[in-house]
C-alpha positions in Angstrom: -60.2 15.6 -47.9 -59.1 14.8 -44.4 -58.2 11.3 -43.1 -60.5 10.2 -40.3 -58.9 10.3 -36.8 -59.5 6.5 -36.4 -57.4 5.7 -39.5 -54.6 8.0 -38.4 -54.4 6.3 -34.9 -54.3 2.8 -36.5 -51.4 3.8 -38.8 -49.3 5.2 -35.9 -49.7 2.4 -33.3 -46.6 0.5 -32.2 -42.8 1.3 -32.4 -40.7 1.6 -35.5 -37.8 -0.7 -36.0 -35.3 2.1 -35.4 -36.9 2.9 -32.0 -36.6 -0.7 -30.9 -33.0 -1.0 -32.0 -32.0 2.2 -30.2 -33.8 1.0 -27.0 -32.1 -2.4 -27.1 -28.7 -0.7 -27.7 -29.2 1.5 -24.7 -30.2 -1.4 -22.5 -27.2 -3.4 -23.7 -24.8 -0.6 -22.8 -26.3 -0.2 -19.4 -26.1 -4.0 -18.8 -22.4 -4.1 -19.8 -21.6 -1.2 -17.5 -23.3 -3.0 -14.6 -21.6 -6.3 -15.2 -18.2 -4.5 -15.4 -18.9 -2.6 -12.2 -20.0 -5.7 -10.2 -17.4 -8.1 -11.7 -18.7 -11.3 -10.3 -15.5 -13.3 -10.8 -13.5 -10.7 -8.8 -16.1 -10.7 -6.0 -15.9 -14.5 -5.9 -12.1 -14.4 -5.7 -12.3 -11.8 -2.9 -14.7 -14.1 -1.0 -12.2 -17.0 -1.3 -9.3 -14.8 -0.3 -11.2 -13.8 2.8 -11.8 -17.5 3.6 -8.1 -18.1 3.2 -7.2 -15.3 5.6 -9.7 -16.6 8.2 -8.3 -20.1 7.8 -4.7 -19.2 8.4 -5.8 -17.1 11.4 -7.6 -20.1 12.9 -4.6 -22.4 12.4 -2.1 -19.9 13.9 -4.4 -19.1 16.8 -4.9 -22.8 17.6 -1.2 -23.5 17.2 -0.4 -20.8 19.8 -3.2 -21.8 22.1 -1.9 -25.4 22.1 1.7 -24.1 22.7 0.6 -21.9 25.6 -1.3 -24.7 27.3 1.7 -27.1 26.9 4.4 -24.9 28.4 5.4 -23.2 25.2 6.2 -26.4 23.4 4.7 -28.0 20.3 5.1 -31.6 19.1 5.9 -30.5 15.6 9.4 -29.2 14.5 8.9 -26.4 12.0 11.4 -25.9 9.2 13.3 -22.6 9.2 13.3 -20.3 6.2 11.1 -19.7 3.3 13.0 -22.1 1.1 12.2 -24.9 3.6 8.5 -24.3 4.1 6.2 -27.3 4.1 2.5 -27.8 3.4 0.2 -28.4 6.3 -1.5 -31.8 5.9 -5.3 -32.3 6.2 -6.4 -33.8 9.4 -7.5 -37.1 7.8 -4.1 -37.8 6.4 -2.2 -40.5 8.3 0.7 -40.6 8.1 1.6 -37.1 7.0 4.7 -37.5 4.9 6.6 -34.5 3.6 4.2 -32.2 5.3 3.4 -30.7 8.7 0.8 -32.6 10.7 -1.3 -30.5 13.1 -3.7 -33.3 14.0 -3.1 -32.6 17.7 -5.0 -29.4 17.2 -8.2 -31.1 16.1 -10.8 -31.7 18.6 -9.8 -29.3 21.3 -8.5 -26.3 19.4 -10.0 -26.8 15.9 -12.9 -29.0 14.7 -10.8 -29.8 11.6 -7.7 -28.4 9.9 -9.1 -25.8 7.5 -7.9 -26.0 3.9 -7.9 -23.8 0.8 -11.3 -23.2 -0.7 -10.1 -24.5 -4.1 -8.2 -27.5 -2.7 -9.7 -30.7 -4.0 -11.5 -32.6 -1.3 -9.4 -35.7 -2.0 -6.0 -34.0 -1.8 -3.9 -34.6 1.3 -2.6 -31.1 1.7 -4.3 -27.9 2.8 -2.5 -25.6 0.3 -1.3 -23.6 3.3 2.4 -23.6 4.1 4.1 -23.2 7.5 7.6 -22.4 8.6 9.7 -20.3 11.0 11.4 -17.3 9.6 14.9 -16.2 10.4 13.6 -14.2 13.4 12.1 -17.4 14.8 8.5 -16.2 14.1 5.9 -18.6 12.9 4.7 -18.0 9.3 1.7 -19.4 7.5 1.2 -18.7 3.8 -1.7 -19.1 1.4 0.0 -19.0 -2.0 -3.2 -19.6 -4.1 -4.6 -16.1 -3.4 -6.7 -14.8 -6.3 -7.2 -11.1 -5.8 -4.5 -10.3 -3.2 -1.1 -11.1 -4.6 0.1 -12.8 -1.4 -1.6 -13.9 1.8 0.5 -14.7 4.8 0.3 -14.3 8.6 3.3 -14.0 10.9 3.4 -14.2 14.7 
């Protein structure tokens, strides 16, 4: 005796538990591969490092522009040597003690002194350090780099 076609179709509708588990496992493996390939934390760190590079470029360009327009002079005396480097103060800090004040750059050369993307808004320093090296070249460092091991600019 043959089972009617209608009964056979009703018995076979849907997925088995094993088919569902295999499908979910495959989707999980693909999702894990995508997350590892994209690595959102690394991408965010790269974006902040790019901002740091842009910030120190802006500071150094403004510093040199000011110096050129003032006969090669600047009102700030920079420390010499890596061991003597000092942090650049944020523009709202007055007075800037134990740091380097570049407030004379704000307004004409910079709208504001840029600071590290992860520097707290209430801190007084930019987390960027400035000094002259032994060859009398101006150096600015961003020591809080996340992806790049060391960000600095020399001119």
